[in-house]
Structures are given as C-alpha cells and as structure tokens.
A tleap script that builds the chain and sets N, CA, C and O, in Angstrom:
source leaprc.protein.ff14SB
mol = sequence {
  NMET PHE GLN THR ARG LEU ALA TYR LEU SER
  ASP ILE ASP LYS ILE ALA LYS SER ILE ALA
  GLU ASP PHE THR GLY GLY GLN LYS ILE THR
  GLU ARG LEU LEU LYS THR ILE ILE ASP LEU
  TYR GLN SER ALA LYS VAL GLU GLN ALA PHE
  LYS ASP GLU TYR PHE GLU THR ALA TYR HIE
  SER PRO ILE THR GLY GLU LEU GLU PHE PHE
  ILE ALA ARG ILE LEU PHE HIE TYR SER ALA
  LEU ASN ASP LYS ASN GLY LYS PHE ILE CYS
  GLY ASP LYS LYS CALA
}
set mol.1.N position { 35.988 193.867 33.167 }
set mol.1.CA position { 37.319 193.918 33.719 }
set mol.1.C position { 37.687 192.627 34.452 }
set mol.1.O position { 38.855 192.242 34.502 }
set mol.2.N position { 36.682 191.967 35.017 }
set mol.2.CA position { 36.925 190.711 35.723 }
set mol.2.C position { 37.569 189.691 34.795 }
set mol.2.O position { 38.537 189.032 35.172 }
set mol.3.N position { 37.036 189.558 33.583 }
set mol.3.CA position { 37.564 188.570 32.638 }
set mol.3.C position { 38.995 188.899 32.224 }
set mol.3.O position { 39.820 188.004 32.041 }
set mol.4.N position { 39.278 190.184 32.081 }
set mol.4.CA position { 40.631 190.599 31.725 }
set mol.4.C position { 41.609 190.250 32.840 }
set mol.4.O position { 42.699 189.739 32.583 }
set mol.5.N position { 41.216 190.524 34.067 }
set mol.5.CA position { 42.071 190.210 35.226 }
set mol.5.C position { 42.251 188.693 35.363 }
set mol.5.O position { 43.352 188.212 35.629 }
set mol.6.N position { 41.162 187.954 35.179 }
set mol.6.CA position { 41.223 186.494 35.251 }
set mol.6.C position { 42.166 185.942 34.180 }
set mol.6.O position { 42.953 185.035 34.450 }
set mol.7.N position { 42.084 186.486 32.977 }
set mol.7.CA position { 42.967 186.047 31.887 }
set mol.7.C position { 44.429 186.363 32.215 }
set mol.7.O position { 45.317 185.555 31.945 }
set mol.8.N position { 44.671 187.529 32.793 }
set mol.8.CA position { 46.028 187.932 33.177 }
set mol.8.C position { 46.603 186.968 34.215 }
set mol.8.O position { 47.736 186.507 34.077 }
set mol.9.N position { 45.825 186.666 35.250 }
set mol.9.CA position { 46.287 185.735 36.282 }
set mol.9.C position { 46.418 184.315 35.733 }
set mol.9.O position { 47.292 183.563 36.163 }
set mol.10.N position { 45.561 183.948 34.794 }
set mol.10.CA position { 45.669 182.628 34.156 }
set mol.10.C position { 46.968 182.514 33.368 }
set mol.10.O position { 47.605 181.460 33.364 }
set mol.11.N position { 47.362 183.597 32.701 }
set mol.11.CA position { 48.640 183.606 31.981 }
set mol.11.C position { 49.809 183.437 32.954 }
set mol.11.O position { 50.740 182.677 32.691 }
set mol.12.N position { 49.750 184.149 34.073 }
set mol.12.CA position { 50.794 184.015 35.091 }
set mol.12.C position { 50.837 182.577 35.601 }
set mol.12.O position { 51.915 182.013 35.791 }
set mol.13.N position { 49.663 181.986 35.821 }
set mol.13.CA position { 49.587 180.611 36.318 }
set mol.13.C position { 50.174 179.619 35.315 }
set mol.13.O position { 50.857 178.676 35.714 }
set mol.14.N position { 49.922 179.814 34.033 }
set mol.14.CA position { 50.480 178.917 33.009 }
set mol.14.C position { 52.005 178.957 33.028 }
set mol.14.O position { 52.665 177.924 32.913 }
set mol.15.N position { 52.549 180.151 33.172 }
set mol.15.CA position { 54.006 180.286 33.236 }
set mol.15.C position { 54.533 179.613 34.499 }
set mol.15.O position { 55.544 178.913 34.458 }
set mol.16.N position { 53.844 179.827 35.623 }
set mol.16.CA position { 54.255 179.213 36.892 }
set mol.16.C position { 54.239 177.691 36.793 }
set mol.16.O position { 55.154 177.023 37.276 }
set mol.17.N position { 53.201 177.148 36.168 }
set mol.17.CA position { 53.104 175.695 36.017 }
set mol.17.C position { 54.237 175.167 35.145 }
set mol.17.O position { 54.846 174.146 35.462 }
set mol.18.N position { 54.515 175.855 34.063 }
set mol.18.CA position { 55.590 175.443 33.161 }
set mol.18.C position { 56.943 175.469 33.877 }
set mol.18.O position { 57.763 174.568 33.699 }
set mol.19.N position { 57.166 176.494 34.677 }
set mol.19.CA position { 58.417 176.591 35.434 }
set mol.19.C position { 58.511 175.450 36.438 }
set mol.19.O position { 59.569 174.838 36.581 }
set mol.20.N position { 57.415 175.156 37.137 }
set mol.20.CA position { 57.404 174.048 38.108 }
set mol.20.C position { 57.671 172.715 37.416 }
set mol.20.O position { 58.402 171.874 37.939 }
set mol.21.N position { 57.075 172.524 36.239 }
set mol.21.CA position { 57.297 171.284 35.481 }
set mol.21.C position { 58.755 171.159 35.052 }
set mol.21.O position { 59.361 170.095 35.172 }
set mol.22.N position { 59.306 172.258 34.552 }
set mol.22.CA position { 60.707 172.236 34.127 }
set mol.22.C position { 61.637 171.961 35.308 }
set mol.22.O position { 62.584 171.184 35.191 }
set mol.23.N position { 61.362 172.599 36.440 }
set mol.23.CA position { 62.192 172.393 37.628 }
set mol.23.C position { 62.110 170.949 38.109 }
set mol.23.O position { 63.120 170.351 38.477 }
set mol.24.N position { 60.902 170.396 38.104 }
set mol.24.CA position { 60.712 168.998 38.493 }
set mol.24.C position { 61.479 168.072 37.549 }
set mol.24.O position { 61.999 167.038 37.967 }
set mol.25.N position { 61.544 168.453 36.280 }
set mol.25.CA position { 62.269 167.660 35.288 }
set mol.25.C position { 63.768 167.882 35.294 }
set mol.25.O position { 64.481 167.310 34.469 }
set mol.26.N position { 64.258 168.703 36.211 }
set mol.26.CA position { 65.690 168.919 36.331 }
set mol.26.C position { 66.259 169.999 35.431 }
set mol.26.O position { 67.478 170.135 35.320 }
set mol.27.N position { 65.391 170.773 34.786 }
set mol.27.CA position { 65.868 171.830 33.905 }
set mol.27.C position { 66.164 173.101 34.700 }
set mol.27.O position { 65.647 173.296 35.800 }
set mol.28.N position { 66.994 173.948 34.131 }
set mol.28.CA position { 67.312 175.236 34.748 }
set mol.28.C position { 66.136 176.189 34.548 }
set mol.28.O position { 65.562 176.258 33.461 }
set mol.29.N position { 65.785 176.915 35.592 }
set mol.29.CA position { 64.622 177.806 35.514 }
set mol.29.C position { 64.948 179.256 35.861 }
set mol.29.O position { 64.087 180.126 35.732 }
set mol.30.N position { 66.156 179.526 36.293 }
set mol.30.CA position { 66.497 180.859 36.790 }
set mol.30.C position { 66.211 181.946 35.769 }
set mol.30.O position { 65.602 182.962 36.104 }
set mol.31.N position { 66.640 181.749 34.532 }
set mol.31.CA position { 66.455 182.778 33.507 }
set mol.31.C position { 64.974 183.060 33.266 }
set mol.31.O position { 64.571 184.221 33.198 }
set mol.32.N position { 64.165 182.018 33.137 }
set mol.32.CA position { 62.720 182.210 32.909 }
set mol.32.C position { 62.054 182.855 34.112 }
set mol.32.O position { 61.173 183.702 33.965 }
set mol.33.N position { 62.475 182.454 35.294 }
set mol.33.CA position { 61.923 183.009 36.518 }
set mol.33.C position { 62.186 184.512 36.587 }
set mol.33.O position { 61.272 185.298 36.838 }
set mol.34.N position { 63.424 184.899 36.364 }
set mol.34.CA position { 63.777 186.314 36.414 }
set mol.34.C position { 63.139 187.101 35.277 }
set mol.34.O position { 62.714 188.238 35.483 }
set mol.35.N position { 63.062 186.523 34.086 }
set mol.35.CA position { 62.412 187.208 32.966 }
set mol.35.C position { 60.945 187.469 33.276 }
set mol.35.O position { 60.424 188.538 32.957 }
set mol.36.N position { 60.281 186.512 33.889 }
set mol.36.CA position { 58.870 186.688 34.227 }
set mol.36.C position { 58.698 187.781 35.270 }
set mol.36.O position { 57.761 188.574 35.182 }
set mol.37.N position { 59.583 187.834 36.250 }
set mol.37.CA position { 59.508 188.896 37.256 }
set mol.37.C position { 59.727 190.259 36.606 }
set mol.37.O position { 59.033 191.221 36.935 }
set mol.38.N position { 60.681 190.348 35.690 }
set mol.38.CA position { 60.900 191.599 34.952 }
set mol.38.C position { 59.653 191.959 34.153 }
set mol.38.O position { 59.249 193.122 34.127 }
set mol.39.N position { 59.041 190.973 33.500 }
set mol.39.CA position { 57.807 191.219 32.744 }
set mol.39.C position { 56.695 191.744 33.648 }
set mol.39.O position { 55.934 192.626 33.251 }
set mol.40.N position { 56.599 191.205 34.860 }
set mol.40.CA position { 55.595 191.696 35.810 }
set mol.40.C position { 55.845 193.168 36.134 }
set mol.40.O position { 54.909 193.967 36.166 }
set mol.41.N position { 57.097 193.522 36.371 }
set mol.41.CA position { 57.425 194.922 36.651 }
set mol.41.C position { 57.129 195.805 35.438 }
set mol.41.O position { 56.620 196.915 35.593 }
set mol.42.N position { 57.439 195.327 34.245 }
set mol.42.CA position { 57.157 196.103 33.035 }
set mol.42.C position { 55.654 196.300 32.838 }
set mol.42.O position { 55.216 197.358 32.386 }
set mol.43.N position { 54.871 195.283 33.176 }
set mol.43.CA position { 53.418 195.405 33.016 }
set mol.43.C position { 52.844 196.460 33.946 }
set mol.43.O position { 51.785 197.021 33.668 }
set mol.44.N position { 53.533 196.734 35.048 }
set mol.44.CA position { 53.069 197.756 35.986 }
set mol.44.C position { 53.248 199.158 35.417 }
set mol.44.O position { 52.685 200.119 35.942 }
set mol.45.N position { 54.018 199.276 34.363 }
set mol.45.CA position { 54.273 200.584 33.759 }
set mol.45.C position { 53.393 200.846 32.542 }
set mol.45.O position { 53.646 201.778 31.778 }
set mol.46.N position { 52.378 200.040 32.365 }
set mol.46.CA position { 51.534 200.151 31.172 }
set mol.46.C position { 50.836 201.511 31.079 }
set mol.46.O position { 50.468 201.942 29.987 }
set mol.47.N position { 50.652 202.186 32.212 }
set mol.47.CA position { 50.019 203.506 32.191 }
set mol.47.C position { 50.784 204.488 31.307 }
set mol.47.O position { 50.212 205.452 30.797 }
set mol.48.N position { 52.070 204.239 31.131 }
set mol.48.CA position { 52.889 205.130 30.315 }
set mol.48.C position { 52.448 205.139 28.849 }
set mol.48.O position { 52.784 206.063 28.109 }
set mol.49.N position { 51.707 204.130 28.430 }
set mol.49.CA position { 51.204 204.087 27.054 }
set mol.49.C position { 50.205 205.213 26.792 }
set mol.49.O position { 49.965 205.571 25.638 }
set mol.50.N position { 49.625 205.770 27.847 }
set mol.50.CA position { 48.646 206.844 27.706 }
set mol.50.C position { 49.296 208.228 27.751 }
set mol.50.O position { 48.612 209.242 27.610 }
set mol.51.N position { 50.590 208.266 27.943 }
set mol.51.CA position { 51.299 209.535 28.066 }
set mol.51.C position { 51.300 210.272 26.733 }
set mol.51.O position { 51.636 209.711 25.690 }
set mol.52.N position { 50.921 211.525 26.793 }
set mol.52.CA position { 51.018 212.412 25.641 }
set mol.52.C position { 51.212 213.830 26.172 }
set mol.52.O position { 51.523 214.009 27.350 }
set mol.53.N position { 51.035 214.826 25.331 }
set mol.53.CA position { 51.271 216.197 25.782 }
set mol.53.C position { 50.205 216.687 26.763 }
set mol.53.O position { 50.385 217.732 27.389 }
set mol.54.N position { 49.089 215.948 26.910 }
set mol.54.CA position { 48.005 216.369 27.793 }
set mol.54.C position { 47.818 215.477 29.018 }
set mol.54.O position { 47.084 215.835 29.940 }
set mol.55.N position { 48.471 214.326 29.033 }
set mol.55.CA position { 48.281 213.397 30.149 }
set mol.55.C position { 49.592 212.701 30.478 }
set mol.55.O position { 50.326 212.252 29.597 }
set mol.56.N position { 49.861 212.627 31.773 }
set mol.56.CA position { 51.053 211.932 32.237 }
set mol.56.C position { 50.771 211.400 33.638 }
set mol.56.O position { 50.086 212.052 34.426 }
set mol.57.N position { 51.289 210.231 33.946 }
set mol.57.CA position { 51.124 209.670 35.283 }
set mol.57.C position { 52.500 209.421 35.889 }
set mol.57.O position { 53.430 208.990 35.208 }
set mol.58.N position { 52.604 209.700 37.171 }
set mol.58.CA position { 53.895 209.577 37.845 }
set mol.58.C position { 54.007 208.301 38.662 }
set mol.58.O position { 55.054 208.042 39.257 }
set mol.59.N position { 52.961 207.506 38.704 }
set mol.59.CA position { 53.002 206.298 39.526 }
set mol.59.C position { 52.834 205.067 38.651 }
set mol.59.O position { 52.378 205.137 37.510 }
set mol.60.N position { 53.216 203.950 39.225 }
set mol.60.CA position { 53.017 202.660 38.572 }
set mol.60.C position { 52.164 201.803 39.489 }
set mol.60.O position { 52.209 201.949 40.711 }
set mol.61.N position { 51.400 200.924 38.904 }
set mol.61.CA position { 50.598 200.005 39.707 }
set mol.61.C position { 51.526 199.078 40.482 }
set mol.61.O position { 52.538 198.633 39.940 }
set mol.62.N position { 51.203 198.777 41.738 }
set mol.62.CA position { 52.034 197.835 42.493 }
set mol.62.C position { 51.880 196.421 41.934 }
set mol.62.O position { 50.812 196.057 41.442 }
set mol.63.N position { 52.936 195.638 42.010 }
set mol.63.CA position { 52.864 194.258 41.514 }
set mol.63.C position { 52.996 193.241 42.636 }
set mol.63.O position { 53.139 192.045 42.381 }
set mol.64.N position { 52.948 193.707 43.866 }
set mol.64.CA position { 53.134 192.803 44.998 }
set mol.64.C position { 52.208 191.601 44.919 }
set mol.64.O position { 52.645 190.465 45.104 }
set mol.65.N position { 50.934 191.842 44.646 }
set mol.65.CA position { 49.966 190.750 44.566 }
set mol.65.C position { 50.270 189.771 43.453 }
set mol.65.O position { 50.180 188.559 43.649 }
set mol.66.N position { 50.629 190.283 42.288 }
set mol.66.CA position { 50.939 189.422 41.154 }
set mol.66.C position { 52.209 188.612 41.401 }
set mol.66.O position { 52.275 187.432 41.055 }
set mol.67.N position { 53.213 189.246 41.999 }
set mol.67.CA position { 54.459 188.543 42.296 }
set mol.67.C position { 54.219 187.451 43.339 }
set mol.67.O position { 54.727 186.338 43.210 }
set mol.68.N position { 53.444 187.777 44.367 }
set mol.68.CA position { 53.105 186.781 45.385 }
set mol.68.C position { 52.316 185.623 44.767 }
set mol.68.O position { 52.573 184.459 45.076 }
set mol.69.N position { 51.360 185.943 43.897 }
set mol.69.CA position { 50.566 184.925 43.211 }
set mol.69.C position { 51.472 184.027 42.372 }
set mol.69.O position { 51.346 182.803 42.413 }
set mol.70.N position { 52.381 184.628 41.615 }
set mol.70.CA position { 53.300 183.893 40.749 }
set mol.70.C position { 54.146 182.906 41.551 }
set mol.70.O position { 54.239 181.731 41.196 }
set mol.71.N position { 54.757 183.380 42.624 }
set mol.71.CA position { 55.601 182.509 43.445 }
set mol.71.C position { 54.776 181.409 44.101 }
set mol.71.O position { 55.189 180.250 44.129 }
set mol.72.N position { 53.609 181.772 44.628 }
set mol.72.CA position { 52.745 180.770 45.269 }
set mol.72.C position { 52.285 179.713 44.273 }
set mol.72.O position { 52.202 178.534 44.619 }
set mol.73.N position { 51.986 180.116 43.043 }
set mol.73.CA position { 51.538 179.149 42.034 }
set mol.73.C position { 52.681 178.227 41.595 }
set mol.73.O position { 52.443 177.056 41.301 }
set mol.74.N position { 53.905 178.732 41.547 }
set mol.74.CA position { 55.044 177.850 41.270 }
set mol.74.C position { 55.131 176.796 42.363 }
set mol.74.O position { 55.257 175.605 42.078 }
set mol.75.N position { 55.064 177.236 43.608 }
set mol.75.CA position { 55.133 176.298 44.735 }
set mol.75.C position { 53.961 175.325 44.723 }
set mol.75.O position { 54.133 174.140 45.006 }
set mol.76.N position { 52.769 175.822 44.395 }
set mol.76.CA position { 51.581 174.964 44.319 }
set mol.76.C position { 51.765 173.875 43.267 }
set mol.76.O position { 51.566 172.692 43.544 }
set mol.77.N position { 52.150 174.285 42.054 }
set mol.77.CA position { 52.319 173.312 40.969 }
set mol.77.C position { 53.452 172.334 41.275 }
set mol.77.O position { 53.338 171.140 40.998 }
set mol.78.N position { 54.542 172.841 41.845 }
set mol.78.CA position { 55.648 171.957 42.224 }
set mol.78.C position { 55.171 170.938 43.257 }
set mol.78.O position { 55.488 169.752 43.164 }
set mol.79.N position { 54.421 171.404 44.226 }
set mol.79.CA position { 53.882 170.523 45.267 }
set mol.79.C position { 52.975 169.457 44.664 }
set mol.79.O position { 53.064 168.282 45.021 }
set mol.80.N position { 52.108 169.869 43.753 }
set mol.80.CA position { 51.184 168.923 43.118 }
set mol.80.C position { 51.938 167.893 42.274 }
set mol.80.O position { 51.611 166.706 42.294 }
set mol.81.N position { 52.935 168.350 41.542 }
set mol.81.CA position { 53.708 167.445 40.688 }
set mol.81.C position { 54.526 166.435 41.491 }
set mol.81.O position { 54.838 165.348 41.005 }
set mol.82.N position { 54.865 166.802 42.710 }
set mol.82.CA position { 55.731 165.961 43.532 }
set mol.82.C position { 55.011 165.384 44.745 }
set mol.82.O position { 55.644 164.983 45.722 }
set mol.83.N position { 53.680 165.345 44.674 }
set mol.83.CA position { 52.847 164.751 45.731 }
set mol.83.C position { 53.192 165.261 47.124 }
set mol.83.O position { 53.319 164.478 48.066 }
set mol.84.N position { 53.343 166.571 47.250 }
set mol.84.CA position { 53.688 167.169 48.542 }
set mol.84.C position { 52.451 167.627 49.317 }
set mol.84.O position { 52.533 167.893 50.516 }
set mol.85.N position { 51.308 167.720 48.638 }
set mol.85.CA position { 50.042 168.090 49.282 }
set mol.85.C position { 50.131 169.382 50.086 }
set mol.85.O position { 49.596 169.459 51.192 }
set mol.86.N position { 50.794 170.389 49.548 }
set mol.86.CA position { 50.904 171.673 50.240 }
set mol.86.C position { 49.679 172.540 50.021 }
set mol.86.O position { 48.957 172.378 49.037 }
set mol.87.N position { 49.452 173.461 50.945 }
set mol.87.CA position { 48.384 174.451 50.809 }
set mol.87.C position { 49.040 175.819 50.830 }
set mol.87.O position { 49.842 176.116 51.715 }
set mol.88.N position { 48.700 176.652 49.854 }
set mol.88.CA position { 49.319 177.956 49.716 }
set mol.88.C position { 48.250 179.027 49.798 }
set mol.88.O position { 47.254 178.980 49.076 }
set mol.89.N position { 48.460 179.994 50.680 }
set mol.89.CA position { 47.501 181.075 50.894 }
set mol.89.C position { 48.180 182.381 50.515 }
set mol.89.O position { 49.213 182.741 51.081 }
set mol.90.N position { 47.594 183.091 49.553 }
set mol.90.CA position { 48.122 184.391 49.150 }
set mol.90.C position { 47.414 185.474 49.951 }
set mol.90.O position { 46.212 185.391 50.203 }
set mol.91.N position { 48.156 186.469 50.338 }
set mol.91.CA position { 47.558 187.596 51.042 }
set mol.91.C position { 47.531 187.388 52.537 }
set mol.91.O position { 48.096 186.432 53.070 }
set mol.92.N position { 46.861 188.308 53.196 }
set mol.92.CA position { 46.779 188.316 54.650 }
set mol.92.C position { 45.483 187.654 55.072 }
set mol.92.O position { 44.416 188.263 55.001 }
set mol.93.N position { 45.573 186.418 55.507 }
set mol.93.CA position { 44.376 185.685 55.921 }
set mol.93.C position { 44.169 185.890 57.414 }
set mol.93.O position { 45.006 185.505 58.230 }
set mol.94.N position { 43.052 186.497 57.754 }
set mol.94.CA position { 42.722 186.748 59.155 }
set mol.94.C position { 42.112 185.502 59.767 }
set mol.94.O position { 41.352 184.787 59.114 }
set mol.95.N position { 42.446 185.246 61.017 }
set mol.95.CA position { 41.910 184.073 61.728 }
set mol.95.C position { 40.468 184.292 62.129 }
set mol.95.O position { 39.855 183.413 62.734 }
savepdb mol mol.pdb
quit
C-alpha cells in the first residue's frame, strides 16, 4: 500500500509542478487548478465502486491532506522556479 500511496502523491506532485511551471511562464492555470481539485474530490468517492446489493458505504475518505499537499507542492515548485527559497510544512508541526 505504501507504493500505491507514494505513486498517488507523486502524480499529484507532477500536476502541481506543471501548474507552477505554467504559472511562472505566464499561462492561465485556473481551469487546471480547479479540475485537479475536483479530481481529488472524485477520488475520495472511489469506495462507491464497491457498491452492490450486499455492500454500501455512506462515507467518503477525507481529502484535506491531499488538497493541502497539492497546494503546498504548487507553492514549493513555484518558489524553486523563482528562486524564492521557501520552506513549506504540511500538517500540524509541533514545536
């Protein structure tokens, strides 16, 4: 499962990097940004694929972590591309 999760986050990172590159190049990114967020929400509903007459789930996996990761990686890549030297921390970092 680790490799699957790593691959999923790597895919999100590739999209984030591409968006940061396009934004740095002066291209419009709003549509791709919103489409990716919609895709993240849709991926949270994947449990519905198991629905049949004997099994049903009423909840969806939260995407807060993935959305935070996506936004942070856009900012990270943008910072790197523009020599901003930013540091981005996802989650609740305790002192």
